[in-house]
mmCIF file of the N, C-alpha and C atoms, coordinates in Angstrom:
data_MODEL
# 
_entry.id   MODEL 
# 
loop_
_atom_site.group_PDB 
_atom_site.id 
_atom_site.type_symbol 
_atom_site.label_atom_id 
_atom_site.label_alt_id 
_atom_site.label_comp_id 
_atom_site.label_asym_id 
_atom_site.label_entity_id 
_atom_site.label_seq_id 
_atom_site.pdbx_PDB_ins_code 
_atom_site.Cartn_x 
_atom_site.Cartn_y 
_atom_site.Cartn_z 
_atom_site.occupancy 
_atom_site.B_iso_or_equiv 
_atom_site.pdbx_formal_charge 
_atom_site.auth_seq_id 
_atom_site.auth_comp_id 
_atom_site.auth_asym_id 
_atom_site.auth_atom_id 
_atom_site.pdbx_PDB_model_num 
ATOM 1   N N  . UNK A 1 1  ? 95.630 -158.763 -38.773 1.00 0.00 ? 1  UNK A N  1 
ATOM 2   C CA . UNK A 1 1  ? 95.286 -157.977 -37.602 1.00 0.00 ? 1  UNK A CA 1 
ATOM 3   C C  . UNK A 1 1  ? 93.885 -157.409 -37.829 1.00 0.00 ? 1  UNK A C  1 
ATOM 4   N N  . UNK A 1 2  ? 93.077 -157.419 -36.770 1.00 0.00 ? 2  UNK A N  1 
ATOM 5   C CA . UNK A 1 2  ? 91.725 -156.873 -36.884 1.00 0.00 ? 2  UNK A CA 1 
ATOM 6   C C  . UNK A 1 2  ? 91.546 -155.704 -35.920 1.00 0.00 ? 2  UNK A C  1 
ATOM 7   N N  . UNK A 1 3  ? 90.618 -154.841 -36.258 1.00 0.00 ? 3  UNK A N  1 
ATOM 8   C CA . UNK A 1 3  ? 90.308 -153.658 -35.455 1.00 0.00 ? 3  UNK A CA 1 
ATOM 9   C C  . UNK A 1 3  ? 89.806 -154.097 -34.076 1.00 0.00 ? 3  UNK A C  1 
ATOM 10  N N  . UNK A 1 4  ? 90.346 -153.527 -33.003 1.00 0.00 ? 4  UNK A N  1 
ATOM 11  C CA . UNK A 1 4  ? 89.909 -153.926 -31.664 1.00 0.00 ? 4  UNK A CA 1 
ATOM 12  C C  . UNK A 1 4  ? 88.484 -153.470 -31.328 1.00 0.00 ? 4  UNK A C  1 
ATOM 13  N N  . UNK A 1 5  ? 87.927 -152.564 -32.111 1.00 0.00 ? 5  UNK A N  1 
ATOM 14  C CA . UNK A 1 5  ? 86.574 -152.070 -31.851 1.00 0.00 ? 5  UNK A CA 1 
ATOM 15  C C  . UNK A 1 5  ? 85.529 -152.892 -32.604 1.00 0.00 ? 5  UNK A C  1 
ATOM 16  N N  . UNK A 1 6  ? 85.700 -153.045 -33.924 1.00 0.00 ? 6  UNK A N  1 
ATOM 17  C CA . UNK A 1 6  ? 84.670 -153.716 -34.733 1.00 0.00 ? 6  UNK A CA 1 
ATOM 18  C C  . UNK A 1 6  ? 85.135 -155.023 -35.369 1.00 0.00 ? 6  UNK A C  1 
ATOM 19  N N  . UNK A 1 7  ? 86.421 -155.329 -35.254 1.00 0.00 ? 7  UNK A N  1 
ATOM 20  C CA . UNK A 1 7  ? 87.033 -156.559 -35.760 1.00 0.00 ? 7  UNK A CA 1 
ATOM 21  C C  . UNK A 1 7  ? 87.135 -156.639 -37.284 1.00 0.00 ? 7  UNK A C  1 
ATOM 22  N N  . UNK A 1 8  ? 86.953 -155.508 -37.994 1.00 0.00 ? 8  UNK A N  1 
ATOM 23  C CA . UNK A 1 8  ? 87.185 -155.479 -39.440 1.00 0.00 ? 8  UNK A CA 1 
ATOM 24  C C  . UNK A 1 8  ? 88.688 -155.423 -39.690 1.00 0.00 ? 8  UNK A C  1 
ATOM 25  N N  . UNK A 1 9  ? 89.082 -155.569 -40.949 1.00 0.00 ? 9  UNK A N  1 
ATOM 26  C CA . UNK A 1 9  ? 90.497 -155.494 -41.317 1.00 0.00 ? 9  UNK A CA 1 
ATOM 27  C C  . UNK A 1 9  ? 91.029 -154.089 -41.027 1.00 0.00 ? 9  UNK A C  1 
ATOM 28  N N  . UNK A 1 10 ? 92.263 -154.021 -40.580 1.00 0.00 ? 10 UNK A N  1 
ATOM 29  C CA . UNK A 1 10 ? 92.905 -152.758 -40.212 1.00 0.00 ? 10 UNK A CA 1 
ATOM 30  C C  . UNK A 1 10 ? 93.301 -151.978 -41.460 1.00 0.00 ? 10 UNK A C  1 
ATOM 31  N N  . UNK A 1 11 ? 93.106 -150.661 -41.420 1.00 0.00 ? 11 UNK A N  1 
ATOM 32  C CA . UNK A 1 11 ? 93.545 -149.752 -42.477 1.00 0.00 ? 11 UNK A CA 1 
ATOM 33  C C  . UNK A 1 11 ? 94.852 -149.123 -41.995 1.00 0.00 ? 11 UNK A C  1 
ATOM 34  N N  . UNK A 1 12 ? 95.890 -149.160 -42.815 1.00 0.00 ? 12 UNK A N  1 
ATOM 35  C CA . UNK A 1 12 ? 97.204 -148.651 -42.416 1.00 0.00 ? 12 UNK A CA 1 
ATOM 36  C C  . UNK A 1 12 ? 97.145 -147.197 -41.952 1.00 0.00 ? 12 UNK A C  1 
ATOM 37  N N  . UNK A 1 13 ? 96.244 -146.412 -42.506 1.00 0.00 ? 13 UNK A N  1 
ATOM 38  C CA . UNK A 1 13 ? 96.140 -144.998 -42.135 1.00 0.00 ? 13 UNK A CA 1 
ATOM 39  C C  . UNK A 1 13 ? 95.641 -144.815 -40.703 1.00 0.00 ? 13 UNK A C  1 
ATOM 40  N N  . UNK A 1 14 ? 94.924 -145.810 -40.170 1.00 0.00 ? 14 UNK A N  1 
ATOM 41  C CA . UNK A 1 14 ? 94.338 -145.690 -38.828 1.00 0.00 ? 14 UNK A CA 1 
ATOM 42  C C  . UNK A 1 14 ? 94.812 -146.790 -37.883 1.00 0.00 ? 14 UNK A C  1 
ATOM 43  N N  . UNK A 1 15 ? 95.877 -147.483 -38.262 1.00 0.00 ? 15 UNK A N  1 
ATOM 44  C CA . UNK A 1 15 ? 96.376 -148.620 -37.491 1.00 0.00 ? 15 UNK A CA 1 
ATOM 45  C C  . UNK A 1 15 ? 96.488 -148.277 -36.013 1.00 0.00 ? 15 UNK A C  1 
ATOM 46  N N  . UNK A 1 16 ? 96.003 -149.057 -35.113 1.00 0.00 ? 16 UNK A N  1 
ATOM 47  C CA . UNK A 1 16 ? 95.501 -150.431 -35.225 1.00 0.00 ? 16 UNK A CA 1 
ATOM 48  C C  . UNK A 1 16 ? 94.001 -150.515 -35.470 1.00 0.00 ? 16 UNK A C  1 
ATOM 49  N N  . UNK A 1 17 ? 93.389 -149.437 -35.950 1.00 0.00 ? 17 UNK A N  1 
ATOM 50  C CA . UNK A 1 17 ? 91.946 -149.420 -36.189 1.00 0.00 ? 17 UNK A CA 1 
ATOM 51  C C  . UNK A 1 17 ? 91.659 -149.508 -37.684 1.00 0.00 ? 17 UNK A C  1 
ATOM 52  N N  . UNK A 1 18 ? 90.380 -149.689 -38.018 1.00 0.00 ? 18 UNK A N  1 
ATOM 53  C CA . UNK A 1 18 ? 89.997 -149.783 -39.429 1.00 0.00 ? 18 UNK A CA 1 
ATOM 54  C C  . UNK A 1 18 ? 89.570 -148.438 -39.990 1.00 0.00 ? 18 UNK A C  1 
ATOM 55  N N  . UNK A 1 19 ? 89.232 -147.492 -39.103 1.00 0.00 ? 19 UNK A N  1 
ATOM 56  C CA . UNK A 1 19 ? 88.711 -146.205 -39.563 1.00 0.00 ? 19 UNK A CA 1 
ATOM 57  C C  . UNK A 1 19 ? 88.893 -145.139 -38.488 1.00 0.00 ? 19 UNK A C  1 
ATOM 58  N N  . UNK A 1 20 ? 88.684 -143.898 -38.885 1.00 0.00 ? 20 UNK A N  1 
ATOM 59  C CA . UNK A 1 20 ? 88.735 -142.794 -37.924 1.00 0.00 ? 20 UNK A CA 1 
ATOM 60  C C  . UNK A 1 20 ? 87.644 -142.967 -36.881 1.00 0.00 ? 20 UNK A C  1 
ATOM 61  N N  . UNK A 1 21 ? 86.481 -143.454 -37.305 1.00 0.00 ? 21 UNK A N  1 
ATOM 62  C CA . UNK A 1 21 ? 85.375 -143.662 -36.380 1.00 0.00 ? 21 UNK A CA 1 
ATOM 63  C C  . UNK A 1 21 ? 85.783 -144.603 -35.250 1.00 0.00 ? 21 UNK A C  1 
ATOM 64  N N  . UNK A 1 22 ? 86.383 -145.739 -35.578 1.00 0.00 ? 22 UNK A N  1 
ATOM 65  C CA . UNK A 1 22 ? 86.783 -146.692 -34.538 1.00 0.00 ? 22 UNK A CA 1 
ATOM 66  C C  . UNK A 1 22 ? 87.889 -146.112 -33.655 1.00 0.00 ? 22 UNK A C  1 
ATOM 67  N N  . UNK A 1 23 ? 88.798 -145.339 -34.246 1.00 0.00 ? 23 UNK A N  1 
ATOM 68  C CA . UNK A 1 23 ? 89.833 -144.680 -33.445 1.00 0.00 ? 23 UNK A CA 1 
ATOM 69  C C  . UNK A 1 23 ? 89.194 -143.700 -32.471 1.00 0.00 ? 23 UNK A C  1 
ATOM 70  N N  . UNK A 1 24 ? 88.182 -142.964 -32.932 1.00 0.00 ? 24 UNK A N  1 
ATOM 71  C CA . UNK A 1 24 ? 87.482 -142.009 -32.066 1.00 0.00 ? 24 UNK A CA 1 
ATOM 72  C C  . UNK A 1 24 ? 86.679 -142.715 -30.978 1.00 0.00 ? 24 UNK A C  1 
ATOM 73  N N  . UNK A 1 25 ? 86.076 -143.850 -31.304 1.00 0.00 ? 25 UNK A N  1 
ATOM 74  C CA . UNK A 1 25 ? 85.339 -144.635 -30.302 1.00 0.00 ? 25 UNK A CA 1 
ATOM 75  C C  . UNK A 1 25 ? 86.300 -145.072 -29.199 1.00 0.00 ? 25 UNK A C  1 
ATOM 76  N N  . UNK A 1 26 ? 87.482 -145.541 -29.596 1.00 0.00 ? 26 UNK A N  1 
ATOM 77  C CA . UNK A 1 26 ? 88.477 -145.977 -28.620 1.00 0.00 ? 26 UNK A CA 1 
ATOM 78  C C  . UNK A 1 26 ? 88.933 -144.813 -27.745 1.00 0.00 ? 26 UNK A C  1 
ATOM 79  N N  . UNK A 1 27 ? 89.199 -143.659 -28.344 1.00 0.00 ? 27 UNK A N  1 
ATOM 80  C CA . UNK A 1 27 ? 89.611 -142.480 -27.588 1.00 0.00 ? 27 UNK A CA 1 
ATOM 81  C C  . UNK A 1 27 ? 88.524 -142.076 -26.596 1.00 0.00 ? 27 UNK A C  1 
ATOM 82  N N  . UNK A 1 28 ? 87.278 -142.102 -27.033 1.00 0.00 ? 28 UNK A N  1 
ATOM 83  C CA . UNK A 1 28 ? 86.164 -141.746 -26.150 1.00 0.00 ? 28 UNK A CA 1 
ATOM 84  C C  . UNK A 1 28 ? 86.086 -142.691 -24.951 1.00 0.00 ? 28 UNK A C  1 
ATOM 85  N N  . UNK A 1 29 ? 86.378 -143.962 -25.176 1.00 0.00 ? 29 UNK A N  1 
ATOM 86  C CA . UNK A 1 29 ? 86.363 -144.922 -24.061 1.00 0.00 ? 29 UNK A CA 1 
ATOM 87  C C  . UNK A 1 29 ? 87.450 -144.589 -23.047 1.00 0.00 ? 29 UNK A C  1 
ATOM 88  N N  . UNK A 1 30 ? 88.632 -144.200 -23.523 1.00 0.00 ? 30 UNK A N  1 
ATOM 89  C CA . UNK A 1 30 ? 89.704 -143.808 -22.603 1.00 0.00 ? 30 UNK A CA 1 
ATOM 90  C C  . UNK A 1 30 ? 89.320 -142.543 -21.841 1.00 0.00 ? 30 UNK A C  1 
ATOM 91  N N  . UNK A 1 31 ? 88.799 -141.551 -22.547 1.00 0.00 ? 31 UNK A N  1 
ATOM 92  C CA . UNK A 1 31 ? 88.484 -140.269 -21.917 1.00 0.00 ? 31 UNK A CA 1 
ATOM 93  C C  . UNK A 1 31 ? 87.318 -140.360 -20.940 1.00 0.00 ? 31 UNK A C  1 
ATOM 94  N N  . UNK A 1 32 ? 86.391 -141.280 -21.189 1.00 0.00 ? 32 UNK A N  1 
ATOM 95  C CA . UNK A 1 32 ? 85.233 -141.421 -20.301 1.00 0.00 ? 32 UNK A CA 1 
ATOM 96  C C  . UNK A 1 32 ? 85.529 -142.301 -19.095 1.00 0.00 ? 32 UNK A C  1 
ATOM 97  N N  . UNK A 1 33 ? 86.688 -142.963 -19.107 1.00 0.00 ? 33 UNK A N  1 
ATOM 98  C CA . UNK A 1 33 ? 87.030 -143.840 -17.993 1.00 0.00 ? 33 UNK A CA 1 
ATOM 99  C C  . UNK A 1 33 ? 86.539 -145.266 -18.171 1.00 0.00 ? 33 UNK A C  1 
ATOM 100 N N  . UNK A 1 34 ? 86.036 -145.599 -19.355 1.00 0.00 ? 34 UNK A N  1 
ATOM 101 C CA . UNK A 1 34 ? 85.591 -146.968 -19.608 1.00 0.00 ? 34 UNK A CA 1 
ATOM 102 C C  . UNK A 1 34 ? 86.764 -147.943 -19.569 1.00 0.00 ? 34 UNK A C  1 
ATOM 103 N N  . UNK A 1 35 ? 87.925 -147.474 -19.964 1.00 0.00 ? 35 UNK A N  1 
ATOM 104 C CA . UNK A 1 35 ? 89.142 -148.275 -19.873 1.00 0.00 ? 35 UNK A CA 1 
ATOM 105 C C  . UNK A 1 35 ? 89.896 -147.814 -18.632 1.00 0.00 ? 35 UNK A C  1 
ATOM 106 N N  . UNK A 1 36 ? 90.522 -148.735 -17.962 1.00 0.00 ? 36 UNK A N  1 
ATOM 107 C CA . UNK A 1 36 ? 91.334 -148.381 -16.800 1.00 0.00 ? 36 UNK A CA 1 
ATOM 108 C C  . UNK A 1 36 ? 92.478 -149.372 -16.685 1.00 0.00 ? 36 UNK A C  1 
ATOM 109 N N  . UNK A 1 37 ? 93.581 -148.905 -16.176 1.00 0.00 ? 37 UNK A N  1 
ATOM 110 C CA . UNK A 1 37 ? 94.725 -149.770 -15.928 1.00 0.00 ? 37 UNK A CA 1 
ATOM 111 C C  . UNK A 1 37 ? 94.666 -150.213 -14.477 1.00 0.00 ? 37 UNK A C  1 
ATOM 112 N N  . UNK A 1 38 ? 94.632 -151.503 -14.276 1.00 0.00 ? 38 UNK A N  1 
ATOM 113 C CA . UNK A 1 38 ? 94.510 -152.047 -12.925 1.00 0.00 ? 38 UNK A CA 1 
ATOM 114 C C  . UNK A 1 38 ? 95.825 -151.921 -12.164 1.00 0.00 ? 38 UNK A C  1 
ATOM 115 N N  . UNK A 1 39 ? 95.695 -151.740 -10.866 1.00 0.00 ? 39 UNK A N  1 
ATOM 116 C CA . UNK A 1 39 ? 96.863 -151.688 -9.995  1.00 0.00 ? 39 UNK A CA 1 
ATOM 117 C C  . UNK A 1 39 ? 96.538 -152.429 -8.711  1.00 0.00 ? 39 UNK A C  1 
ATOM 118 N N  . UNK A 1 40 ? 97.463 -153.218 -8.263  1.00 0.00 ? 40 UNK A N  1 
ATOM 119 C CA . UNK A 1 40 ? 97.295 -153.923 -6.994  1.00 0.00 ? 40 UNK A CA 1 
ATOM 120 C C  . UNK A 1 40 ? 97.945 -153.160 -5.850  1.00 0.00 ? 40 UNK A C  1 
ATOM 121 N N  . UNK A 1 41 ? 98.485 -151.985 -6.146  1.00 0.00 ? 41 UNK A N  1 
ATOM 122 C CA . UNK A 1 41 ? 99.198 -151.199 -5.153  1.00 0.00 ? 41 UNK A CA 1 
ATOM 123 C C  . UNK A 1 41 ? 98.250 -150.183 -4.513  1.00 0.00 ? 41 UNK A C  1 
ATOM 124 N N  . UNK A 1 42 ? 97.861 -150.394 -3.244  1.00 0.00 ? 42 UNK A N  1 
ATOM 125 C CA . UNK A 1 42 ? 96.937 -149.451 -2.598  1.00 0.00 ? 42 UNK A CA 1 
ATOM 126 C C  . UNK A 1 42 ? 97.523 -148.051 -2.458  1.00 0.00 ? 42 UNK A C  1 
ATOM 127 N N  . UNK A 1 43 ? 98.849 -147.928 -2.502  1.00 0.00 ? 43 UNK A N  1 
ATOM 128 C CA . UNK A 1 43 ? 99.481 -146.610 -2.417  1.00 0.00 ? 43 UNK A CA 1 
ATOM 129 C C  . UNK A 1 43 ? 99.146 -145.749 -3.633  1.00 0.00 ? 43 UNK A C  1 
ATOM 130 N N  . UNK A 1 44 ? 98.883 -146.387 -4.784  1.00 0.00 ? 44 UNK A N  1 
ATOM 131 C CA . UNK A 1 44 ? 98.505 -145.628 -5.978  1.00 0.00 ? 44 UNK A CA 1 
ATOM 132 C C  . UNK A 1 44 ? 97.221 -144.846 -5.728  1.00 0.00 ? 44 UNK A C  1 
ATOM 133 N N  . UNK A 1 45 ? 96.232 -145.494 -5.163  1.00 0.00 ? 45 UNK A N  1 
ATOM 134 C CA . UNK A 1 45 ? 94.953 -144.829 -4.883  1.00 0.00 ? 45 UNK A CA 1 
ATOM 135 C C  . UNK A 1 45 ? 95.141 -143.742 -3.835  1.00 0.00 ? 45 UNK A C  1 
ATOM 136 N N  . UNK A 1 46 ? 95.913 -144.029 -2.815  1.00 0.00 ? 46 UNK A N  1 
ATOM 137 C CA . UNK A 1 46 ? 96.145 -143.041 -1.756  1.00 0.00 ? 46 UNK A CA 1 
ATOM 138 C C  . UNK A 1 46 ? 96.861 -141.812 -2.310  1.00 0.00 ? 46 UNK A C  1 
ATOM 139 N N  . UNK A 1 47 ? 97.842 -142.021 -3.164  1.00 0.00 ? 47 UNK A N  1 
ATOM 140 C CA . UNK A 1 47 ? 98.564 -140.898 -3.770  1.00 0.00 ? 47 UNK A CA 1 
ATOM 141 C C  . UNK A 1 47 ? 97.625 -140.066 -4.643  1.00 0.00 ? 47 UNK A C  1 
ATOM 142 N N  . UNK A 1 48 ? 96.722 -140.720 -5.349  1.00 0.00 ? 48 UNK A N  1 
ATOM 143 C CA . UNK A 1 48 ? 95.758 -140.002 -6.171  1.00 0.00 ? 48 UNK A CA 1 
ATOM 144 C C  . UNK A 1 48 ? 94.847 -139.135 -5.310  1.00 0.00 ? 48 UNK A C  1 
ATOM 145 N N  . UNK A 1 49 ? 94.330 -139.698 -4.221  1.00 0.00 ? 49 UNK A N  1 
ATOM 146 C CA . UNK A 1 49 ? 93.455 -138.930 -3.334  1.00 0.00 ? 49 UNK A CA 1 
ATOM 147 C C  . UNK A 1 49 ? 94.201 -137.746 -2.713  1.00 0.00 ? 49 UNK A C  1 
ATOM 148 N N  . UNK A 1 50 ? 95.452 -137.954 -2.324  1.00 0.00 ? 50 UNK A N  1 
ATOM 149 C CA . UNK A 1 50 ? 96.252 -136.855 -1.771  1.00 0.00 ? 50 UNK A CA 1 
ATOM 150 C C  . UNK A 1 50 ? 96.438 -135.739 -2.803  1.00 0.00 ? 50 UNK A C  1 
ATOM 151 N N  . UNK A 1 51 ? 96.737 -136.113 -4.038  1.00 0.00 ? 51 UNK A N  1 
ATOM 152 C CA . UNK A 1 51 ? 96.931 -135.120 -5.098  1.00 0.00 ? 51 UNK A CA 1 
ATOM 153 C C  . UNK A 1 51 ? 95.639 -134.355 -5.374  1.00 0.00 ? 51 UNK A C  1 
ATOM 154 N N  . UNK A 1 52 ? 94.517 -135.058 -5.342  1.00 0.00 ? 52 UNK A N  1 
ATOM 155 C CA . UNK A 1 52 ? 93.230 -134.394 -5.561  1.00 0.00 ? 52 UNK A CA 1 
ATOM 156 C C  . UNK A 1 52 ? 92.933 -133.414 -4.431  1.00 0.00 ? 52 UNK A C  1 
ATOM 157 N N  . UNK A 1 53 ? 93.198 -133.814 -3.190  1.00 0.00 ? 53 UNK A N  1 
ATOM 158 C CA . UNK A 1 53 ? 92.984 -132.922 -2.047  1.00 0.00 ? 53 UNK A CA 1 
ATOM 159 C C  . UNK A 1 53 ? 93.841 -131.666 -2.164  1.00 0.00 ? 53 UNK A C  1 
ATOM 160 N N  . UNK A 1 54 ? 95.112 -131.842 -2.541  1.00 0.00 ? 54 UNK A N  1 
ATOM 161 C CA . UNK A 1 54 ? 96.006 -130.698 -2.684  1.00 0.00 ? 54 UNK A CA 1 
ATOM 162 C C  . UNK A 1 54 ? 95.520 -129.761 -3.785  1.00 0.00 ? 54 UNK A C  1 
ATOM 163 N N  . UNK A 1 55 ? 95.038 -130.326 -4.880  1.00 0.00 ? 55 UNK A N  1 
ATOM 164 C CA . UNK A 1 55 ? 94.543 -129.496 -5.980  1.00 0.00 ? 55 UNK A CA 1 
ATOM 165 C C  . UNK A 1 55 ? 93.320 -128.695 -5.549  1.00 0.00 ? 55 UNK A C  1 
ATOM 166 N N  . UNK A 1 56 ? 92.430 -129.333 -4.813  1.00 0.00 ? 56 UNK A N  1 
ATOM 167 C CA . UNK A 1 56 ? 91.232 -128.635 -4.333  1.00 0.00 ? 56 UNK A CA 1 
ATOM 168 C C  . UNK A 1 56 ? 91.628 -127.531 -3.367  1.00 0.00 ? 56 UNK A C  1 
ATOM 169 N N  . UNK A 1 57 ? 92.538 -127.839 -2.443  1.00 0.00 ? 57 UNK A N  1 
ATOM 170 C CA . UNK A 1 57 ? 92.965 -126.840 -1.462  1.00 0.00 ? 57 UNK A CA 1 
ATOM 171 C C  . UNK A 1 57 ? 93.676 -125.674 -2.128  1.00 0.00 ? 57 UNK A C  1 
ATOM 172 N N  . UNK A 1 58 ? 94.521 -125.939 -3.091  1.00 0.00 ? 58 UNK A N  1 
ATOM 173 C CA . UNK A 1 58 ? 95.225 -124.841 -3.759  1.00 0.00 ? 58 UNK A CA 1 
ATOM 174 C C  . UNK A 1 58 ? 94.249 -124.007 -4.579  1.00 0.00 ? 58 UNK A C  1 
ATOM 175 N N  . UNK A 1 59 ? 93.224 -124.621 -5.125  1.00 0.00 ? 59 UNK A N  1 
ATOM 176 C CA . UNK A 1 59 ? 92.195 -123.879 -5.846  1.00 0.00 ? 59 UNK A CA 1 
ATOM 177 C C  . UNK A 1 59 ? 91.397 -122.997 -4.915  1.00 0.00 ? 59 UNK A C  1 
ATOM 178 N N  . UNK A 1 60 ? 91.114 -123.493 -3.707  1.00 0.00 ? 60 UNK A N  1 
ATOM 179 C CA . UNK A 1 60 ? 90.387 -122.699 -2.718  1.00 0.00 ? 60 UNK A CA 1 
ATOM 180 C C  . UNK A 1 60 ? 91.237 -121.530 -2.248  1.00 0.00 ? 60 UNK A C  1 
ATOM 181 N N  . UNK A 1 61 ? 92.524 -121.770 -2.039  1.00 0.00 ? 61 UNK A N  1 
ATOM 182 C CA . UNK A 1 61 ? 93.420 -120.706 -1.586  1.00 0.00 ? 61 UNK A CA 1 
ATOM 183 C C  . UNK A 1 61 ? 93.535 -119.603 -2.628  1.00 0.00 ? 61 UNK A C  1 
ATOM 184 N N  . UNK A 1 62 ? 93.652 -119.969 -3.883  1.00 0.00 ? 62 UNK A N  1 
ATOM 185 C CA . UNK A 1 62 ? 93.802 -118.945 -4.916  1.00 0.00 ? 62 UNK A CA 1 
ATOM 186 C C  . UNK A 1 62 ? 92.508 -118.162 -5.098  1.00 0.00 ? 62 UNK A C  1 
ATOM 187 N N  . UNK A 1 63 ? 91.358 -118.797 -4.920  1.00 0.00 ? 63 UNK A N  1 
ATOM 188 C CA . UNK A 1 63 ? 90.103 -118.047 -5.046  1.00 0.00 ? 63 UNK A CA 1 
ATOM 189 C C  . UNK A 1 63 ? 89.896 -117.147 -3.838  1.00 0.00 ? 63 UNK A C  1 
ATOM 190 N N  . UNK A 1 64 ? 90.380 -117.553 -2.647  1.00 0.00 ? 64 UNK A N  1 
ATOM 191 C CA . UNK A 1 64 ? 90.301 -116.698 -1.463  1.00 0.00 ? 64 UNK A CA 1 
ATOM 192 C C  . UNK A 1 64 ? 91.148 -115.449 -1.646  1.00 0.00 ? 64 UNK A C  1 
ATOM 193 N N  . UNK A 1 65 ? 92.336 -115.607 -2.252  1.00 0.00 ? 65 UNK A N  1 
ATOM 194 C CA . UNK A 1 65 ? 93.227 -114.474 -2.467  1.00 0.00 ? 65 UNK A CA 1 
ATOM 195 C C  . UNK A 1 65 ? 92.604 -113.472 -3.429  1.00 0.00 ? 65 UNK A C  1 
ATOM 196 N N  . UNK A 1 66 ? 91.850 -113.943 -4.399  1.00 0.00 ? 66 UNK A N  1 
ATOM 197 C CA . UNK A 1 66 ? 91.227 -113.053 -5.370  1.00 0.00 ? 66 UNK A CA 1 
ATOM 198 C C  . UNK A 1 66 ? 90.121 -112.230 -4.726  1.00 0.00 ? 66 UNK A C  1 
ATOM 199 N N  . UNK A 1 67 ? 89.485 -112.779 -3.683  1.00 0.00 ? 67 UNK A N  1 
ATOM 200 C CA . UNK A 1 67 ? 88.392 -112.075 -3.028  1.00 0.00 ? 67 UNK A CA 1 
ATOM 201 C C  . UNK A 1 67 ? 88.884 -110.972 -2.106  1.00 0.00 ? 67 UNK A C  1 
ATOM 202 N N  . UNK A 1 68 ? 90.124 -111.057 -1.638  1.00 0.00 ? 68 UNK A N  1 
ATOM 203 C CA . UNK A 1 68 ? 90.634 -110.089 -0.661  1.00 0.00 ? 68 UNK A CA 1 
ATOM 204 C C  . UNK A 1 68 ? 91.476 -109.043 -1.300  1.00 0.00 ? 68 UNK A C  1 
# 
């Protein structure tokens, strides 16, 4: 098995990576959005947009309450 980042031999302590550095590189790719899971379901995107709208609206409502 080889490291998915640099293709060196895997170290059991960092499996499936060869080092902490490669594990951190992989984590950074996930957190930055470089990796994504594809979906053919348009409802997934719509549900995400609805959830984002609700979060924004609830944030606006709570900040309005703090002002009054």
